[in-house]
Structure formats: C-alpha cells, structure tokens
C-alpha positions, 0 to 999 in steps of 0.5 A, spaced: 650 373 702 646 376 708 647 383 711 646 384 719 641 390 720 639 393 727 631 394 726 627 396 732 621 397 729 614 395 730 614 392 723 620 387 724 616 385 731 609 384 727 613 380 721 617 375 726 610 374 730 607 372 724 612 368 721 613 364 728 605 363 728 605 361 721 611 356 722 608 353 729 601 353 726 603 347 721 605 343 728 599 344 732 593 340 732 588 345 734 586 353 733 586 358 738 579 360 740 578 367 743 573 369 749 572 375 752 567 378 757 566 385 760 562 389 765 559 396 763 556 401 767 550 405 765 553 410 759 556 403 756 563 405 759 568 399 760 569 398 768 572 391 768 573 386 763 577 379 761 580 376 755 583 369 754 584 364 748 582 356 749 588 353 745 587 345 746 587 343 753 589 350 756 585 357 757 590 362 757 588 368 760 591 374 757 588 380 761 584 382 767 582 389 769 577 392 774 577 400 774 578 402 781 571 405 782 568 398 781 573 394 785 570 390 791 564 389 788 566 381 786 567 383 778 573 380 778 571 374 781 565 373 777 569 374 770 574 370 772 569 364 774 565 366 767 571 365 763 574 359 766 567 356 765 566 357 758 573 355 757 571 348 760 565 348 755 570 349 749 575 343 752 580 347 756 582 342 762 587 348 765 588 355 765 594 359 765 596 366 766 601 371 769 601 377 774 606 381 777 608 382 784 604 389 785 598 386 781 593 380 783 597 374 786 593 373 792 586 374 788 588 368 783 591 364 789 584 365 793 581 363 786 585 356 786 591 358 782 598 356 784 605 359 782 608 354 777 614 359 775 616 366 778 621 370 774 625 375 779 628 381 778 623 383 773 624 388 769 629 390 775 626 389 782 620 386 781 617 379 780 613 376 775 609 370 777 606 364 772 600 361 775 596 355 773 589 352 775 586 345 773 579 347 771 
C-alpha cells in the first residue's frame, strides 16, 4: 500500500528531476553539451555572461545577464552571437529561450528571435515569452 505525503523540500525536487532525466535519457539519441561565455572586468569580476546547452538540433539558452554598469556596450549582443556560432559548430540548427515582459524581448527580436508562445498572467500579471530563431 502507498501513502500520500506532503513534501515541499528541495530534496524531492532534485529526486524527481534526476528520475525524469534518467527516464528521458533512455529515449534521447543525443547528449547535452554545455556552453558558456562571460566578460569580466580588470578585477576578474563578472560583468556579463551567457549559458546554454546544445541538445541535438537545439541551442537552448538558459541565462543571459549583463550588469547595469556594462549595458550599452554591445556585450549582450556579442555574447548572444558567440554562443549561437558555437552552437552551430556543435550541430544546432535552431535556438530557443524564454524571457519575461520586463526583460529583453525587444533585444531578442532585434537579434532575429520570434515569439512562438506566450504565457499570459505570469506569474500573476506579467507575460513570459518563449522564443526561437533559426540559426
């Protein structure tokens, strides 16, 4: 017999993530290849960075961040183009990311990304955009 228990712990989240990844991996014919690039200042402090994974045909961009003090110098554009180029070299044909209404949707559109789906009222009154680009 099974018993239902409440468990809001990070441990349960991690156990489920690991179990799903193991299950999914048996059905995928490719591996995830991590990619990341960053800009640092003269003190080796992070001022901008991007991370992604190449997963088969897809470059899946996770994070792109630029410090307020470094904005307006083209760093984000350079990071985005660099990771796209390296993704292509690893076999990616498309790129995918998501962004929120107060973040960088116009920036991504300027760089060729189009909204494929939007989640309205996220988490309460905003919008989350899921965007793609052919590389």
